[in-house]
PyMOL Python script that loads the backbone (N, CA, C, O; Angstrom):
from pymol import cmd

cmd.read_pdbstr("""\
ATOM      1  N   MET A   1      -8.342   4.003 -31.789  1.00  0.00           N
ATOM      2  CA  MET A   1      -7.266   5.005 -31.209  1.00  0.00           C
ATOM      3  C   MET A   1      -7.611   6.245 -31.491  1.00  0.00           C
ATOM      4  O   MET A   1      -8.311   6.423 -32.489  1.00  0.00           O
ATOM      5  N   ALA A   2      -7.247   7.257 -30.771  1.00  0.00           N
ATOM      6  CA  ALA A   2      -7.388   8.558 -30.699  1.00  0.00           C
ATOM      7  C   ALA A   2      -7.010   9.309 -31.937  1.00  0.00           C
ATOM      8  O   ALA A   2      -6.094   8.726 -32.516  1.00  0.00           O
ATOM      9  N   ASN A   3      -7.419  10.462 -32.577  1.00  0.00           N
ATOM     10  CA  ASN A   3      -6.747  11.123 -33.542  1.00  0.00           C
ATOM     11  C   ASN A   3      -6.576  12.386 -32.949  1.00  0.00           C
ATOM     12  O   ASN A   3      -5.787  13.018 -33.651  1.00  0.00           O
ATOM     13  N   ILE A   4      -7.066  13.256 -31.680  1.00  0.00           N
ATOM     14  CA  ILE A   4      -6.892  13.964 -31.744  1.00  0.00           C
ATOM     15  C   ILE A   4      -5.583  14.065 -30.372  1.00  0.00           C
ATOM     16  O   ILE A   4      -5.356  13.192 -29.534  1.00  0.00           O
ATOM     17  N   LYS A   5      -4.819  15.554 -30.534  1.00  0.00           N
ATOM     18  CA  LYS A   5      -3.383  15.077 -30.073  1.00  0.00           C
ATOM     19  C   LYS A   5      -3.431  15.023 -28.235  1.00  0.00           C
ATOM     20  O   LYS A   5      -2.670  14.533 -27.400  1.00  0.00           O
ATOM     21  N   SER A   6      -4.713  15.782 -28.144  1.00  0.00           N
ATOM     22  CA  SER A   6      -4.780  15.931 -26.346  1.00  0.00           C
ATOM     23  C   SER A   6      -5.054  14.348 -25.889  1.00  0.00           C
ATOM     24  O   SER A   6      -4.567  13.735 -24.939  1.00  0.00           O
ATOM     25  N   ALA A   7      -5.945  13.933 -26.837  1.00  0.00           N
ATOM     26  CA  ALA A   7      -6.773  12.682 -26.295  1.00  0.00           C
ATOM     27  C   ALA A   7      -5.668  11.777 -26.410  1.00  0.00           C
ATOM     28  O   ALA A   7      -5.611  10.942 -25.507  1.00  0.00           O
ATOM     29  N   LYS A   8      -4.509  11.711 -27.551  1.00  0.00           N
ATOM     30  CA  LYS A   8      -3.670  10.708 -27.459  1.00  0.00           C
ATOM     31  C   LYS A   8      -2.572  10.848 -26.155  1.00  0.00           C
ATOM     32  O   LYS A   8      -2.029   9.844 -25.696  1.00  0.00           O
ATOM     33  N   LYS A   9      -2.301  12.282 -25.588  1.00  0.00           N
ATOM     34  CA  LYS A   9      -1.483  12.619 -24.526  1.00  0.00           C
ATOM     35  C   LYS A   9      -2.128  11.985 -23.211  1.00  0.00           C
ATOM     36  O   LYS A   9      -1.474  11.498 -22.289  1.00  0.00           O
ATOM     37  N   ARG A  10      -3.562  12.072 -23.279  1.00  0.00           N
ATOM     38  CA  ARG A  10      -4.421  11.608 -22.006  1.00  0.00           C
ATOM     39  C   ARG A  10      -3.925  10.164 -22.140  1.00  0.00           C
ATOM     40  O   ARG A  10      -3.077   9.850 -21.304  1.00  0.00           O
ATOM     41  N   ILE A  11      -4.206   9.424 -22.836  1.00  0.00           N
ATOM     42  CA  ILE A  11      -3.988   8.031 -22.941  1.00  0.00           C
ATOM     43  C   ILE A  11      -2.477   7.657 -22.536  1.00  0.00           C
ATOM     44  O   ILE A  11      -2.347   6.586 -21.945  1.00  0.00           O
ATOM     45  N   LEU A  12      -1.321   8.415 -22.785  1.00  0.00           N
ATOM     46  CA  LEU A  12      -0.229   8.095 -22.497  1.00  0.00           C
ATOM     47  C   LEU A  12      -0.069   8.617 -21.023  1.00  0.00           C
ATOM     48  O   LEU A  12       0.570   7.872 -20.281  1.00  0.00           O
ATOM     49  N   VAL A  13      -0.490   9.633 -20.559  1.00  0.00           N
ATOM     50  CA  VAL A  13      -0.486   9.899 -18.976  1.00  0.00           C
ATOM     51  C   VAL A  13      -1.231   9.140 -18.163  1.00  0.00           C
ATOM     52  O   VAL A  13      -0.825   8.859 -17.035  1.00  0.00           O
ATOM     53  N   ASN A  14      -2.647   8.629 -18.724  1.00  0.00           N
ATOM     54  CA  ASN A  14      -3.236   7.601 -17.752  1.00  0.00           C
ATOM     55  C   ASN A  14      -2.576   6.355 -17.471  1.00  0.00           C
ATOM     56  O   ASN A  14      -2.524   5.709 -16.424  1.00  0.00           O
ATOM     57  N   ARG A  15      -1.980   6.097 -18.842  1.00  0.00           N
ATOM     58  CA  ARG A  15      -1.107   4.586 -18.964  1.00  0.00           C
ATOM     59  C   ARG A  15       0.225   5.085 -17.702  1.00  0.00           C
ATOM     60  O   ARG A  15       0.480   4.398 -16.713  1.00  0.00           O
ATOM     61  N   THR A  16       0.719   6.011 -17.942  1.00  0.00           N
ATOM     62  CA  THR A  16       2.108   6.079 -17.085  1.00  0.00           C
ATOM     63  C   THR A  16       1.565   6.285 -15.664  1.00  0.00           C
ATOM     64  O   THR A  16       2.312   5.815 -14.806  1.00  0.00           O
ATOM     65  N   LYS A  17       0.451   6.871 -15.204  1.00  0.00           N
ATOM     66  CA  LYS A  17      -0.150   7.005 -13.778  1.00  0.00           C
ATOM     67  C   LYS A  17      -0.360   5.732 -13.576  1.00  0.00           C
ATOM     68  O   LYS A  17       0.266   5.350 -12.587  1.00  0.00           O
ATOM     69  N   ALA A  18      -1.161   4.649 -14.242  1.00  0.00           N
ATOM     70  CA  ALA A  18      -1.898   3.585 -13.917  1.00  0.00           C
ATOM     71  C   ALA A  18      -0.533   2.419 -13.412  1.00  0.00           C
ATOM     72  O   ALA A  18      -0.698   1.489 -12.623  1.00  0.00           O
ATOM     73  N   GLU A  19       0.728   2.756 -14.070  1.00  0.00           N
ATOM     74  CA  GLU A  19       1.731   1.722 -13.942  1.00  0.00           C
ATOM     75  C   GLU A  19       2.247   2.467 -12.557  1.00  0.00           C
ATOM     76  O   GLU A  19       2.533   1.736 -11.608  1.00  0.00           O
ATOM     77  N   ARG A  20       2.332   3.425 -12.460  1.00  0.00           N
ATOM     78  CA  ARG A  20       2.999   4.218 -10.966  1.00  0.00           C
ATOM     79  C   ARG A  20       1.914   3.410 -10.001  1.00  0.00           C
ATOM     80  O   ARG A  20       2.267   2.465  -9.295  1.00  0.00           O
ATOM     81  N   ASN A  21       1.001   3.739 -10.041  1.00  0.00           N
ATOM     82  CA  ASN A  21      -0.291   3.234  -8.655  1.00  0.00           C
ATOM     83  C   ASN A  21      -0.123   1.690  -8.556  1.00  0.00           C
ATOM     84  O   ASN A  21      -0.083   1.022  -7.523  1.00  0.00           O
ATOM     85  N   LYS A  22      -0.015   1.173 -10.099  1.00  0.00           N
ATOM     86  CA  LYS A  22       0.017  -0.246  -9.607  1.00  0.00           C
ATOM     87  C   LYS A  22       1.498  -0.918  -8.967  1.00  0.00           C
ATOM     88  O   LYS A  22       1.610  -2.022  -8.433  1.00  0.00           O
ATOM     89  N   ALA A  23       2.300  -0.163  -9.135  1.00  0.00           N
ATOM     90  CA  ALA A  23       3.821  -0.172  -8.334  1.00  0.00           C
ATOM     91  C   ALA A  23       3.539   0.071  -6.921  1.00  0.00           C
ATOM     92  O   ALA A  23       3.830  -0.752  -6.053  1.00  0.00           O
ATOM     93  N   ILE A  24       3.056   1.030  -6.715  1.00  0.00           N
ATOM     94  CA  ILE A  24       2.864   1.501  -4.936  1.00  0.00           C
ATOM     95  C   ILE A  24       2.102   0.318  -4.442  1.00  0.00           C
ATOM     96  O   ILE A  24       2.482  -0.429  -3.541  1.00  0.00           O
ATOM     97  N   LYS A  25       0.762   0.198  -5.254  1.00  0.00           N
ATOM     98  CA  LYS A  25      -0.074  -0.671  -4.520  1.00  0.00           C
ATOM     99  C   LYS A  25       0.526  -2.342  -4.276  1.00  0.00           C
ATOM    100  O   LYS A  25       0.194  -3.069  -3.339  1.00  0.00           O
ATOM    101  N   SER A  26       1.423  -2.675  -5.317  1.00  0.00           N
ATOM    102  CA  SER A  26       2.007  -3.884  -5.006  1.00  0.00           C
ATOM    103  C   SER A  26       3.266  -3.986  -3.670  1.00  0.00           C
ATOM    104  O   SER A  26       3.475  -5.010  -3.018  1.00  0.00           O
ATOM    105  N   GLY A  27       3.856  -2.916  -3.522  1.00  0.00           N
ATOM    106  CA  GLY A  27       4.325  -2.516  -2.593  1.00  0.00           C
ATOM    107  C   GLY A  27       3.723  -2.517  -1.004  1.00  0.00           C
ATOM    108  O   GLY A  27       4.304  -2.903   0.010  1.00  0.00           O
ATOM    109  N   VAL A  28       2.495  -2.008  -1.126  1.00  0.00           N
ATOM    110  CA  VAL A  28       1.810  -2.100  -0.100  1.00  0.00           C
ATOM    111  C   VAL A  28       1.424  -3.109   0.353  1.00  0.00           C
ATOM    112  O   VAL A  28       1.555  -3.403   1.542  1.00  0.00           O
ATOM    113  N   LYS A  29       0.662  -4.107  -0.842  1.00  0.00           N
ATOM    114  CA  LYS A  29       0.271  -5.521  -0.726  1.00  0.00           C
ATOM    115  C   LYS A  29       1.868  -6.233  -0.110  1.00  0.00           C
ATOM    116  O   LYS A  29       1.411  -6.949   0.781  1.00  0.00           O
ATOM    117  N   THR A  30       2.738  -6.355  -0.083  1.00  0.00           N
ATOM    118  CA  THR A  30       3.891  -6.962   0.043  1.00  0.00           C
ATOM    119  C   THR A  30       4.542  -6.475   1.608  1.00  0.00           C
ATOM    120  O   THR A  30       5.043  -7.258   2.414  1.00  0.00           O
ATOM    121  N   ALA A  31       4.419  -5.259   1.762  1.00  0.00           N
ATOM    122  CA  ALA A  31       4.435  -5.091   3.190  1.00  0.00           C
ATOM    123  C   ALA A  31       3.430  -5.596   4.204  1.00  0.00           C
ATOM    124  O   ALA A  31       3.858  -6.090   5.247  1.00  0.00           O
ATOM    125  N   ILE A  32       2.046  -5.507   3.970  1.00  0.00           N
ATOM    126  CA  ILE A  32       1.285  -6.410   4.650  1.00  0.00           C
ATOM    127  C   ILE A  32       1.282  -7.666   4.708  1.00  0.00           C
ATOM    128  O   ILE A  32       0.711  -8.334   5.570  1.00  0.00           O
ATOM    129  N   LYS A  33       2.153  -8.220   3.460  1.00  0.00           N
ATOM    130  CA  LYS A  33       2.038  -9.554   3.679  1.00  0.00           C
ATOM    131  C   LYS A  33       3.276 -10.020   5.095  1.00  0.00           C
ATOM    132  O   LYS A  33       3.134 -10.851   5.992  1.00  0.00           O
ATOM    133  N   LYS A  34       4.382  -9.142   4.808  1.00  0.00           N
ATOM    134  CA  LYS A  34       5.468  -9.400   5.761  1.00  0.00           C
ATOM    135  C   LYS A  34       5.070  -9.313   7.152  1.00  0.00           C
ATOM    136  O   LYS A  34       5.717  -9.889   8.026  1.00  0.00           O
ATOM    137  N   VAL A  35       3.823  -8.478   7.452  1.00  0.00           N
ATOM    138  CA  VAL A  35       3.333  -8.284   8.825  1.00  0.00           C
ATOM    139  C   VAL A  35       2.531  -9.440   8.852  1.00  0.00           C
ATOM    140  O   VAL A  35       2.746  -9.837   9.998  1.00  0.00           O
ATOM    141  N   ASP A  36       1.808 -10.180   8.383  1.00  0.00           N
ATOM    142  CA  ASP A  36       1.109 -11.258   8.261  1.00  0.00           C
ATOM    143  C   ASP A  36       1.791 -12.337   8.377  1.00  0.00           C
ATOM    144  O   ASP A  36       1.252 -13.215   9.050  1.00  0.00           O
ATOM    145  N   ALA A  37       3.123 -12.633   7.802  1.00  0.00           N
ATOM    146  CA  ALA A  37       4.113 -13.647   8.254  1.00  0.00           C
ATOM    147  C   ALA A  37       4.336 -13.441   9.626  1.00  0.00           C
ATOM    148  O   ALA A  37       3.850 -14.290  10.373  1.00  0.00           O
ATOM    149  N   ALA A  38       4.987 -12.467  10.154  1.00  0.00           N
ATOM    150  CA  ALA A  38       5.594 -12.271  11.361  1.00  0.00           C
ATOM    151  C   ALA A  38       4.630 -12.686  12.472  1.00  0.00           C
ATOM    152  O   ALA A  38       5.009 -13.266  13.489  1.00  0.00           O
ATOM    153  N   VAL A  39       3.152 -12.302  12.176  1.00  0.00           N
ATOM    154  CA  VAL A  39       1.962 -12.381  13.005  1.00  0.00           C
ATOM    155  C   VAL A  39       1.737 -13.821  13.014  1.00  0.00           C
ATOM    156  O   VAL A  39       1.364 -14.278  14.095  1.00  0.00           O
ATOM    157  N   VAL A  40       1.880 -14.632  12.049  1.00  0.00           N
ATOM    158  CA  VAL A  40       1.284 -16.093  11.754  1.00  0.00           C
ATOM    159  C   VAL A  40       2.634 -17.070  12.578  1.00  0.00           C
ATOM    160  O   VAL A  40       2.434 -18.151  13.132  1.00  0.00           O
ATOM    161  N   ALA A  41       3.974 -16.381  12.480  1.00  0.00           N
ATOM    162  CA  ALA A  41       5.219 -17.007  12.943  1.00  0.00           C
ATOM    163  C   ALA A  41       5.290 -16.559  14.694  1.00  0.00           C
ATOM    164  O   ALA A  41       6.172 -17.056  15.394  1.00  0.00           O
ATOM    165  N   GLN A  42       4.326 -15.636  15.251  1.00  0.00           N
ATOM    166  CA  GLN A  42       4.047 -15.358  16.497  1.00  0.00           C
ATOM    167  C   GLN A  42       5.706 -14.557  16.921  1.00  0.00           C
ATOM    168  O   GLN A  42       6.347 -14.811  17.941  1.00  0.00           O
ATOM    169  N   ASP A  43       6.032 -13.774  16.054  1.00  0.00           N
ATOM    170  CA  ASP A  43       7.229 -13.099  16.088  1.00  0.00           C
ATOM    171  C   ASP A  43       7.169 -11.889  16.492  1.00  0.00           C
ATOM    172  O   ASP A  43       7.293 -11.091  15.563  1.00  0.00           O
ATOM    173  N   LYS A  44       6.996 -11.312  17.745  1.00  0.00           N
ATOM    174  CA  LYS A  44       6.406 -10.023  18.074  1.00  0.00           C
ATOM    175  C   LYS A  44       7.375  -8.802  17.707  1.00  0.00           C
ATOM    176  O   LYS A  44       6.929  -7.674  17.497  1.00  0.00           O
ATOM    177  N   GLU A  45       8.730  -9.117  17.647  1.00  0.00           N
ATOM    178  CA  GLU A  45       9.169  -8.012  17.451  1.00  0.00           C
ATOM    179  C   GLU A  45       9.842  -7.723  15.941  1.00  0.00           C
ATOM    180  O   GLU A  45      10.406  -6.665  15.662  1.00  0.00           O
ATOM    181  N   ALA A  46       9.685  -8.832  15.032  1.00  0.00           N
ATOM    182  CA  ALA A  46       9.438  -8.957  13.803  1.00  0.00           C
ATOM    183  C   ALA A  46       8.253  -8.090  13.158  1.00  0.00           C
ATOM    184  O   ALA A  46       8.259  -7.368  12.161  1.00  0.00           O
ATOM    185  N   ALA A  47       7.342  -8.374  13.973  1.00  0.00           N
ATOM    186  CA  ALA A  47       5.963  -8.045  13.554  1.00  0.00           C
ATOM    187  C   ALA A  47       5.806  -6.592  14.046  1.00  0.00           C
ATOM    188  O   ALA A  47       5.152  -5.879  13.285  1.00  0.00           O
ATOM    189  N   LYS A  48       6.198  -6.108  14.985  1.00  0.00           N
ATOM    190  CA  LYS A  48       6.418  -4.736  15.221  1.00  0.00           C
ATOM    191  C   LYS A  48       7.330  -3.874  14.071  1.00  0.00           C
ATOM    192  O   LYS A  48       6.882  -2.904  13.458  1.00  0.00           O
ATOM    193  N   ALA A  49       8.423  -4.315  13.938  1.00  0.00           N
ATOM    194  CA  ALA A  49       9.034  -3.471  12.827  1.00  0.00           C
ATOM    195  C   ALA A  49       8.514  -3.779  11.523  1.00  0.00           C
ATOM    196  O   ALA A  49       8.690  -2.736  10.895  1.00  0.00           O
ATOM    197  N   ALA A  50       8.059  -4.486  10.877  1.00  0.00           N
ATOM    198  CA  ALA A  50       7.268  -4.518   9.809  1.00  0.00           C
ATOM    199  C   ALA A  50       6.028  -3.703   9.959  1.00  0.00           C
ATOM    200  O   ALA A  50       5.640  -3.013   9.017  1.00  0.00           O
ATOM    201  N   LEU A  51       5.354  -3.747  11.151  1.00  0.00           N
ATOM    202  CA  LEU A  51       4.145  -2.979  11.166  1.00  0.00           C
ATOM    203  C   LEU A  51       4.601  -1.548  10.741  1.00  0.00           C
ATOM    204  O   LEU A  51       4.069  -0.892   9.845  1.00  0.00           O
ATOM    205  N   LEU A  52       5.859  -1.081  11.652  1.00  0.00           N
ATOM    206  CA  LEU A  52       6.360   0.418  11.612  1.00  0.00           C
ATOM    207  C   LEU A  52       6.442   0.752   9.721  1.00  0.00           C
ATOM    208  O   LEU A  52       5.980   1.713   9.106  1.00  0.00           O
ATOM    209  N   SER A  53       7.348  -0.673   9.103  1.00  0.00           N
ATOM    210  CA  SER A  53       7.671  -0.214   7.682  1.00  0.00           C
ATOM    211  C   SER A  53       6.347   0.042   7.144  1.00  0.00           C
ATOM    212  O   SER A  53       6.232   1.151   6.624  1.00  0.00           O
ATOM    213  N   ALA A  54       5.074  -0.878   7.133  1.00  0.00           N
ATOM    214  CA  ALA A  54       4.110  -0.985   6.212  1.00  0.00           C
ATOM    215  C   ALA A  54       3.429   0.137   6.790  1.00  0.00           C
ATOM    216  O   ALA A  54       2.474   0.531   6.120  1.00  0.00           O
ATOM    217  N   THR A  55       3.676   0.794   7.915  1.00  0.00           N
ATOM    218  CA  THR A  55       2.697   2.204   8.146  1.00  0.00           C
ATOM    219  C   THR A  55       3.103   3.223   7.164  1.00  0.00           C
ATOM    220  O   THR A  55       2.313   3.865   6.472  1.00  0.00           O
ATOM    221  N   ALA A  56       4.257   3.319   7.149  1.00  0.00           N
ATOM    222  CA  ALA A  56       5.009   3.966   6.515  1.00  0.00           C
ATOM    223  C   ALA A  56       5.003   4.129   4.910  1.00  0.00           C
ATOM    224  O   ALA A  56       5.158   5.131   4.212  1.00  0.00           O
ATOM    225  N   ILE A  57       4.799   2.963   4.625  1.00  0.00           N
ATOM    226  CA  ILE A  57       4.826   2.943   2.937  1.00  0.00           C
ATOM    227  C   ILE A  57       2.998   2.777   2.835  1.00  0.00           C
ATOM    228  O   ILE A  57       2.620   3.448   1.875  1.00  0.00           O
ATOM    229  N   ILE A  58       2.168   2.293   3.334  1.00  0.00           N
ATOM    230  CA  ILE A  58       0.856   2.822   3.265  1.00  0.00           C
ATOM    231  C   ILE A  58       0.542   4.532   3.345  1.00  0.00           C
ATOM    232  O   ILE A  58      -0.059   5.153   2.468  1.00  0.00           O
ATOM    233  N   ASP A  59       1.024   5.044   4.436  1.00  0.00           N
ATOM    234  CA  ASP A  59       1.087   6.451   4.627  1.00  0.00           C
ATOM    235  C   ASP A  59       1.554   7.183   3.208  1.00  0.00           C
ATOM    236  O   ASP A  59       0.867   8.081   2.722  1.00  0.00           O
ATOM    237  N   LYS A  60       2.745   6.733   2.606  1.00  0.00           N
ATOM    238  CA  LYS A  60       3.391   7.500   1.766  1.00  0.00           C
ATOM    239  C   LYS A  60       2.328   7.201   0.426  1.00  0.00           C
ATOM    240  O   LYS A  60       2.323   7.983  -0.525  1.00  0.00           O
ATOM    241  N   ALA A  61       1.457   6.020   0.458  1.00  0.00           N
ATOM    242  CA  ALA A  61       0.947   5.776  -0.656  1.00  0.00           C
ATOM    243  C   ALA A  61      -0.353   6.784  -0.743  1.00  0.00           C
ATOM    244  O   ALA A  61      -0.751   7.460  -1.692  1.00  0.00           O
ATOM    245  N   THR A  62      -0.775   6.666   0.343  1.00  0.00           N
ATOM    246  CA  THR A  62      -1.923   7.776   0.937  1.00  0.00           C
ATOM    247  C   THR A  62      -1.615   9.326   0.185  1.00  0.00           C
ATOM    248  O   THR A  62      -2.371   9.883  -0.611  1.00  0.00           O
ATOM    249  N   SER A  63      -0.349   9.815   0.655  1.00  0.00           N
ATOM    250  CA  SER A  63      -0.372  11.003   0.295  1.00  0.00           C
ATOM    251  C   SER A  63      -0.104  11.661  -1.418  1.00  0.00           C
ATOM    252  O   SER A  63      -0.137  12.764  -1.964  1.00  0.00           O
ATOM    253  N   LYS A  64       0.192  10.093  -1.845  1.00  0.00           N
ATOM    254  CA  LYS A  64       0.576  10.163  -3.312  1.00  0.00           C
ATOM    255  C   LYS A  64      -0.968  10.169  -3.987  1.00  0.00           C
ATOM    256  O   LYS A  64      -1.103  10.483  -5.170  1.00  0.00           O
ATOM    257  N   GLY A  65      -2.062   9.820  -3.193  1.00  0.00           N
ATOM    258  CA  GLY A  65      -3.249   9.886  -3.796  1.00  0.00           C
ATOM    259  C   GLY A  65      -3.604   8.478  -4.364  1.00  0.00           C
ATOM    260  O   GLY A  65      -4.532   8.318  -5.156  1.00  0.00           O
ATOM    261  N   VAL A  66      -2.848   7.516  -3.933  1.00  0.00           N
ATOM    262  CA  VAL A  66      -3.384   5.958  -4.516  1.00  0.00           C
ATOM    263  C   VAL A  66      -4.355   5.502  -3.631  1.00  0.00           C
ATOM    264  O   VAL A  66      -5.115   4.646  -4.084  1.00  0.00           O
ATOM    265  N   TYR A  67      -4.566   5.963  -2.156  1.00  0.00           N
ATOM    266  CA  TYR A  67      -5.395   5.473  -1.668  1.00  0.00           C
ATOM    267  C   TYR A  67      -6.427   6.531  -0.958  1.00  0.00           C
ATOM    268  O   TYR A  67      -6.002   7.673  -0.782  1.00  0.00           O
ATOM    269  N   HIS A  68      -7.624   6.246  -0.582  1.00  0.00           N
ATOM    270  CA  HIS A  68      -8.237   7.283   0.127  1.00  0.00           C
ATOM    271  C   HIS A  68      -7.642   7.314   1.704  1.00  0.00           C
ATOM    272  O   HIS A  68      -7.102   6.318   2.186  1.00  0.00           O
ATOM    273  N   LYS A  69      -7.769   8.297   2.286  1.00  0.00           N
ATOM    274  CA  LYS A  69      -7.113   8.275   3.895  1.00  0.00           C
ATOM    275  C   LYS A  69      -8.256   7.530   4.408  1.00  0.00           C
ATOM    276  O   LYS A  69      -7.706   7.123   5.431  1.00  0.00           O
ATOM    277  N   ASN A  70      -9.241   7.124   4.459  1.00  0.00           N
ATOM    278  CA  ASN A  70      -9.928   6.026   5.557  1.00  0.00           C
ATOM    279  C   ASN A  70      -9.533   4.804   4.955  1.00  0.00           C
ATOM    280  O   ASN A  70      -9.410   3.900   5.781  1.00  0.00           O
ATOM    281  N   THR A  71      -9.262   4.442   3.615  1.00  0.00           N
ATOM    282  CA  THR A  71      -8.915   3.275   3.048  1.00  0.00           C
ATOM    283  C   THR A  71      -7.341   2.582   3.742  1.00  0.00           C
ATOM    284  O   THR A  71      -7.064   1.387   3.849  1.00  0.00           O
ATOM    285  N   SER A  72      -6.424   3.864   4.172  1.00  0.00           N
ATOM    286  CA  SER A  72      -5.079   3.524   4.322  1.00  0.00           C
ATOM    287  C   SER A  72      -5.343   3.101   6.065  1.00  0.00           C
ATOM    288  O   SER A  72      -4.905   2.058   6.550  1.00  0.00           O
ATOM    289  N   ALA A  73      -6.138   4.134   6.850  1.00  0.00           N
ATOM    290  CA  ALA A  73      -6.573   4.137   8.043  1.00  0.00           C
ATOM    291  C   ALA A  73      -7.121   2.858   8.596  1.00  0.00           C
ATOM    292  O   ALA A  73      -6.839   2.425   9.714  1.00  0.00           O
ATOM    293  N   ARG A  74      -7.931   2.278   7.728  1.00  0.00           N
ATOM    294  CA  ARG A  74      -8.302   0.978   7.703  1.00  0.00           C
ATOM    295  C   ARG A  74      -7.192  -0.291   7.640  1.00  0.00           C
ATOM    296  O   ARG A  74      -7.019  -1.243   8.401  1.00  0.00           O
ATOM    297  N   LYS A  75      -6.633   0.047   6.611  1.00  0.00           N
ATOM    298  CA  LYS A  75      -5.324  -1.202   6.513  1.00  0.00           C
ATOM    299  C   LYS A  75      -4.585  -1.024   8.004  1.00  0.00           C
ATOM    300  O   LYS A  75      -4.597  -1.860   8.907  1.00  0.00           O
ATOM    301  N   VAL A  76      -3.989   0.184   8.019  1.00  0.00           N
ATOM    302  CA  VAL A  76      -3.211   0.485   9.345  1.00  0.00           C
ATOM    303  C   VAL A  76      -3.681  -0.616  10.665  1.00  0.00           C
ATOM    304  O   VAL A  76      -3.094  -1.574  11.169  1.00  0.00           O
ATOM    305  N   SER A  77      -5.389   0.200  11.014  1.00  0.00           N
ATOM    306  CA  SER A  77      -5.681  -0.569  11.962  1.00  0.00           C
ATOM    307  C   SER A  77      -5.901  -1.953  11.831  1.00  0.00           C
ATOM    308  O   SER A  77      -5.975  -2.469  12.947  1.00  0.00           O
ATOM    309  N   ARG A  78      -6.040  -2.790  10.877  1.00  0.00           N
ATOM    310  CA  ARG A  78      -6.038  -3.746  10.672  1.00  0.00           C
ATOM    311  C   ARG A  78      -4.727  -4.648  11.355  1.00  0.00           C
ATOM    312  O   ARG A  78      -4.689  -5.403  12.326  1.00  0.00           O
ATOM    313  N   LEU A  79      -3.665  -4.195  10.364  1.00  0.00           N
ATOM    314  CA  LEU A  79      -2.435  -4.428  10.845  1.00  0.00           C
ATOM    315  C   LEU A  79      -2.004  -4.320  12.332  1.00  0.00           C
ATOM    316  O   LEU A  79      -1.395  -5.170  12.981  1.00  0.00           O
ATOM    317  N   ALA A  80      -2.418  -3.169  12.719  1.00  0.00           N
ATOM    318  CA  ALA A  80      -1.990  -2.911  14.248  1.00  0.00           C
ATOM    319  C   ALA A  80      -2.888  -3.955  15.248  1.00  0.00           C
ATOM    320  O   ALA A  80      -2.420  -4.352  16.314  1.00  0.00           O
ATOM    321  N   LYS A  81      -4.169  -4.328  14.791  1.00  0.00           N
ATOM    322  CA  LYS A  81      -4.676  -4.955  15.599  1.00  0.00           C
ATOM    323  C   LYS A  81      -3.889  -6.630  15.636  1.00  0.00           C
ATOM    324  O   LYS A  81      -3.364  -7.135  16.629  1.00  0.00           O
ATOM    325  N   ALA A  82      -3.981  -7.127  14.536  1.00  0.00           N
ATOM    326  CA  ALA A  82      -3.239  -8.559  14.126  1.00  0.00           C
ATOM    327  C   ALA A  82      -2.021  -8.468  15.036  1.00  0.00           C
ATOM    328  O   ALA A  82      -1.926  -9.333  15.907  1.00  0.00           O
ATOM    329  N   VAL A  83      -0.936  -7.391  14.935  1.00  0.00           N
ATOM    330  CA  VAL A  83       0.450  -7.544  15.650  1.00  0.00           C
ATOM    331  C   VAL A  83      -0.042  -7.574  17.193  1.00  0.00           C
ATOM    332  O   VAL A  83       0.580  -8.253  18.010  1.00  0.00           O
ATOM    333  N   ASN A  84      -1.016  -6.924  17.510  1.00  0.00           N
ATOM    334  CA  ASN A  84      -1.179  -6.477  19.106  1.00  0.00           C
ATOM    335  C   ASN A  84      -1.954  -7.765  19.591  1.00  0.00           C
ATOM    336  O   ASN A  84      -2.160  -7.861  20.801  1.00  0.00           O
ATOM    337  N   SER A  85      -2.435  -8.843  18.680  1.00  0.00           N
ATOM    338  CA  SER A  85      -3.127 -10.095  19.149  1.00  0.00           C
ATOM    339  C   SER A  85      -2.159 -11.145  19.739  1.00  0.00           C
ATOM    340  O   SER A  85      -2.571 -12.020  20.501  1.00  0.00           O
ATOM    341  N   ILE A  86      -0.763 -11.032  19.343  1.00  0.00           N
ATOM    342  CA  ILE A  86       0.255 -11.930  19.795  1.00  0.00           C
ATOM    343  C   ILE A  86       0.431 -11.764  21.018  1.00  0.00           C
ATOM    344  O   ILE A  86       0.620 -10.711  21.627  1.00  0.00           O
ATOM    345  N   ALA A  87       0.363 -12.969  21.453  1.00  0.00           N
ATOM    346  CA  ALA A  87       0.594 -12.870  23.232  1.00  0.00           C
ATOM    347  C   ALA A  87       1.733 -12.441  23.709  1.00  0.00           C
ATOM    348  O   ALA A  87       1.904 -12.368  24.925  1.00  0.00           O
TER     349      ALA A  87
END
""", "prot")
cmd.dss("prot")
cmd.show_as("cartoon", "prot")
cmd.util.cbc("prot")
cmd.orient("prot")
């Protein structure tokens, strides 16, 4: 365990940030699963609605610094491609 006050604070701050990032990433994964479930069910309207919601969640995570912009762009692109593949 750290003895220096600033080191103790860093541990606490890092733990707080890690929990926040974990919660945000979990939300993104849930949104992606909803889109995937709609695609598997071949429900185009539900998939489009889920895609819109997931895109907003992913973009917000990127703006918070949880994801790199290229990572979020890749995730959104893959989801859009999956939704557009529905006949």
